N, C-alpha and C positions, 0 to 999 in steps of 0.2 A: 638436418638436425645440427646446431651449433656443438661444437668442443666442449663448451661449459655445461650444455643442458646434457649430454651423455654422460658427462663426468659426474652432473647431481644425479641423475637415473640410476648410474650405477652404483653409486654412493648409497642412495636409498635401499634399492634393491639389497645390496651385500650387504650392508653394514646392518642396515636397520630390520630388513627382513630376513637376512640370513641366506641368501640363495645364493648356492654356488654358481659362479659365470658358465660353467662349461654347460648347465643343465636350466638354467635361467628363464629362458623362451617357452619351454615346456611347464616349468611349476608355474609360472605366469598362467599361463594356457588351462593348467588344469584346476588352478584356485579360482580363476574365472568362472569355467564351467559349471564346477560346482557351487560357486557363489550364486549364478543366475538358476541351478537346477533347484537350490533349496528357495530362492524368491519366489520362485514359482509353485513350490510346492507350501510354501506359507500365503501367498495369494489365493489358491484353493483354500485351505485350511479358514482363512480368514474373509474370503467372500462370504462363506456361508455365515458365519459369525455377523457380519454386517446386513446380509440379506434375512435373517431367522425371523424379525419381526414382521416383513413385509409377505416372505413365503408364509408364515403362521398366518396371516391375514388373508392371504387370497385361497389358500388351502382350506381356511376354516377350522384351523387345528386349537384344541382345547391347550392348557398350560401343561399339561400331562402328558399330551402328544407331542408338544414341543420338546419337554425332557428326554421322552422317549425315542424320539429322531436323534439326536445328540448322543445319546449312549448307545444306539444300536450302531451311526457311525464310528463310535470309539471302540465299540467290540469289534467292530472289523479292522480297525487300526491294529488291536490287537493281534488279531489272527494273523493278516498278512504280513505285518512284522516278523513273528516268530518264524513263518515260512521262508523270507526272505533272509533273515539273519541262517539260517541252516544252509539254505541256498548258497550266499556267497561263500562258506568254505568248501562246499561240494561243486560248485560249478562256475564260481567264478566272481569277483567283485565287478569289474566291468560289466559283464552280461548282464548281472541283475540290475545294473544302474541302467541299462539301456531299457529292459523288459519293464521295469517299473515304473518310467517314465512312460512307454508306450502305453500301456494300461490306463495308467492315470488321464491319458491324452484322450481315450477311446471312451471312456466313462465320465468324461470331462463334458465331451460332445454329445454325450447321448443325454445329459441333463436337460437338453433342448425339447425332449419329448415326454420328460417327467409333467405328467397333467394330474396324478393323484396323488395322495398321500406315500402310498407305499412304493410305487412306482421311482418317486422322489428319494426314498429311503434308500432303496438300492442302488441307484445308481452313485447318490452321494456317497454311500458306503464304500462302494468299490473305488471309486475316484479317488477318495481323501484318504482310503486304506493304502493304496499304491503310491499316489504322491508323497504321503506323510513316511513310507517305509523309505522314503529319500535320506532322513535323518542319518537310519543305520548303516546304509550305503556308505553314504559321503564320509561320516565318521571312517570307516573302516578303511576305503581305500585314498583318501586324502593324506590322513597321518601317517599310512605306511611308504608314503612316497615324499612327504616334505622333511627338511634337515629337523633334526632333534633340538638344533641351541634354540630356534624360532618355532618349535612345533606348536604351541599353545598362541602365539601370536596370530601365525599363519591360519590356525584353522579357526580361531575369532573372527578372522576377515569374511571367511564363508559363511560362520553362523550368523556373520551380519545378514546375510542374505534374508533374513527372516522377519526384520522390519522394514526392510525393501519390498518385500511381500505385502506385508499389512499396507505400506503407503499404496501400492498398485492395486490393490483391493480395495482400498477406500476412495481412492480418485475414480477407479472407474465405476464403482458403486454410486458413488456422488454424481459424478459427471455423465453415465451412461444407463443406469437405470431408470431415470424418469423419462428417456427417451426409446430404449429398446425394450423394457422389463425385463424381471429378472431370469427368464429362461435365457434370451441372449446374452445379456451377460455373463453367464457363465461359460458359454461357448467361447465369447471372446477368449479366453486363456488358452486354447487349444493349438492358436498359431505360435504364439513365441514357446509352448513346448514342444511344438514340432523343430523348433529351430535349434533347442538343445539337445534333444535325440540326436541330430544330425551331428552336432559339434563333439558328442562323446565318444562316436566312432573313431574319432583320433587319440581317445586317451586311451594311455596304456594301462595294462594290468599289474599292480605293484610288484616289484619284482622280490619284495618277500615272499608275499602269496605264491610266486611260481617256485621258489627255492624251496618252500615246506613241499611240494608238489614231486619235485624234485629229491627230495630227501625220500619222501615214502617211497617211490619208484627204486631208488637207492638201496632201502632196506629190503624191500619187497624180492629183488632181485638177489639180494646177499651181497651187493659189490659194497665192500667194505672201504677199498680204497676210497672210491667214488664220495662216499658219506664223509670220511674223513676230511678230503677235501672241500665238501659242502659245508661242513661245521666250522670250517675257518672263516667262513664268511659270515653267517649267521648261527647263532648257538641255539639249538632245537631238542627239547626234551624226548631223545628216541624210544624212553621205556612208555610212553604216552602218546607218540603218533600214529600207529595204527588202530588205536581205539576209536570210538566214532566220537565226534566232536560233543554229542550232547551226552555222552558217560564220560569225558573228561571233566566238563564242566560242572555236574549233579553230583556224580558218583564216587569222584577222586577226591579224598581230604588234599588240604593245602589251601597255598596262596588264592588260585583261582576260584574254589568255589566258596571260600569265606568272603572273598571280595566282591564276587557276584552277589552274595546274599545282601552284604552292606551298602552295597550301590543300590539293589533293588529296591530295599526298602526305603532308601534315600528317595529315589526319584517316584517312588509310588506314591509319597505324601506330597511330593513338590508338584506334580501334575494333579493329582487331587485339589490342591491348593487353586492350583492354574486355572480350572475349569471357572470358578468363580473370579479370579482377577481377568482374564483374558477371554474365556469364553462365550460366559454369559452375561459379561459387562454390559454389552450394548441393552442387551433386552433388559438387565436390570434397570439400567438409568432410565428408560424409555418407561417402563412397567410402573417402578415403584419411586423413582425421583423428578417425573414427570419432564426430562431433558425431550426433546424432539428427536427424530430419529437423525436429522443432519448434525444436531448439536453432538449429541453423543460420539456420532461419528467423527466429528473434528474433533473429539478430546483424545480419542485414540490415535488420529493420523498426527496430531501435534507430537504426540510421544512416541509415535514408530519415528517421527521426522528426523528424530534426534537419538534414535535407538541404535543405528548403525556403529555410532562413537562411542557407546556405552559397550557392546559387545568388543569393540578394540581395545577400549579400556580396561574389560575384563581379562582380556587376554595378555596384555602387557603388565597390569599387576599381577598376575598369577605367575608372570616368568619371574617376577621380582619377589614375590613375598611367598609364592606357593599357592596351587591351585585351591588345595583345601581350605587354608586361611580363608580365600578369596569367598567360597561358597559358604563359610560359616558368617564372614560379615554382612554378604548379601543377606542371608535367612535372617539374621538380624533385624535387620533394616527393614524386611518383610513385614516380621511380625509385628513391629511398631506402628508401620504405615497403614495394614489392614485394620488395626485395633482403632484406629483413630478416622479412617475414614467414613464410615456411615454416620459420624455424629456433625460434618461438618454441614452447616449450612449455605454457606455460599456458593454459587457456582465457581467462583474465583479457585476458592480454596480447596474444592473439588477437583478442579484441572490442574490445581499446583501438585497436590498429594499423587493424585493417581500419574501422573507424570512419571513420579519416581517411583510408585509401585509396579509400573510397565518396567522401567530400566532395571530394577532388581529381581523381578520375577522373569527377564529376558535377557538382557545385556550382559550385566555383571555376571550372573549366573550361568548362562550358558556359555557365554564367553571362556569359562575357565570348565564349564561341566566335561563337555566332549570332548575334549582333550584329554582329560584325567579319565574318560571310559576308555579311550584308546589304548593309553599308558597303562592302564591294570591288567590285561592279558596278553597272552603270547598270541603270536601270529598263528600259530597251527588251530587254534579254536576262536581268535577274535570275530570273525563272522559272526558266528553262533552267538556267543558272549553278549557282542552289540546289539544283534539281532533279538535277543531274550531282554536284554535292557530296554532297548525300542519299545518293545512289547508290554516292558512293566512301565513306562512312560504312559503308553496309551490306556494300560490298566489302570493306572492311576484318575486319568482322565475317565475311564469309566467308572472307578470309586467315587470321584468326587460329581460327577454327573450323577448317578445313583442316587448319593445321599441328597443331592440338591432336588431331584426328582420328588423323590418321598417325602422331602420336607416341605416344600414348597406349595402347596394346597392344603397344610395343616398348621403351620406356623407363620410368624411373622418375617418380613424379609430382613429385618435384625437380627434374630436367631439363626436365620439360614445363612445370611452371610459369615455370621461370628461360628458357625459349625462349620463349612465348608472353607471358607477365605483364610480365617484365622485359626481355627482349630487343627486342620492339616499342615497350616504353616510354622505351627509352634511343633509339632511331630516331626516336620522337616528338620527345623532347626536341630531340635534334638538327636536326631539322628545323624546328622552332617558330621557331630562331634566322634561317632565312631568310625570314620574313613579316615585312613593312614593318609599322612601328608607326604606324596611322592614328590622328589627333587627335581625340579623341572632341568631340562638338556639334557637328559641320558637317552642314549639310544634304546629303543622299544626292547630289545633283547635282555637287554643290561638291569631292566625293571622286573621283567618275568619272563621265562623260559618255558 
């Protein structure tokens, strides 16, 4: 490597990414491991989206059974993410990161043996639930370790793993499903999962989490000198630290509970709309707009190909203008585009508009949204709070798929689209105005203790 190349890479990592020189190699490693883990979770989630029409035909499923399948998968996401969030605060972030991915690998492999409706429902619910708990763990662990000055940008890079996973799922589905069949296509994802699991053993437990454990220990032992020393490093609310995390976030009045309610409602609405614009979208285009399976998959594939850049763009804009303002802008654009999309007659117009629906429902929204989660809660309850919000995201998927399933057999596709995609997007927009604008660049402990 030449001196000029080294200088350029140092300038990029130091000035643009804000990574400290003494810990730079580990930070890059952490971000890459998190990025690929989230990409594989997205692969698992979106492979089901792409496979849904084929699986439905192969297993002879009715429209209602297909909707129920997705509903049950989301119910599993809800329950598993709640468990993972609480376990992060009790057991540790790193331990849960490895555990969840191991479980996802096991049940993804077992999909090969799913030959009936209920066997497929069970293995996909457990595989998807464990894989998508990656979101809550990654938000907590990564944001607790990256520098405050570029927290939003750095985590937007990790969130960019989602469109990479969509690309992987679309590429594997288009390239291998005609040759291998859908059973083996699901199994293909096990191998990269195993590589990421091994890589995670080198990831460190966040210093902030270990610090809270030390403070708890010092307080239980009555070691005032040690507590004073620890509190000089990171601020912690001593009056709350011995309470269970569940009690702190739900029963104690103040910023934590209020912010949890606000963000929960926003993400319930967001995820409910997401079911129409992202989960059922292939099924909707094939069944109601006359697209072939390959053409509709290609539409999503093109959107995902540019998706990573929109995540990073969202992260950059959030650092510059504030994360709440970018959330509002994304929600405004989603309302306009979801209202327009069903009326478009030409395939080209559908491609263009859906491209931006995808970017504003994924990239710019998620590029700022999940760093906003991490900034909203203190370390002592961050795992439980973010686990709850991850469950709320799953609950929103559950809500959206439930409404979709109830309506699709009785009303026109236009009414169902407007009820789920547009209706929940409008609610999402209105609720986003209730979120406080948290100034970027602050240390986590200065935002909430």
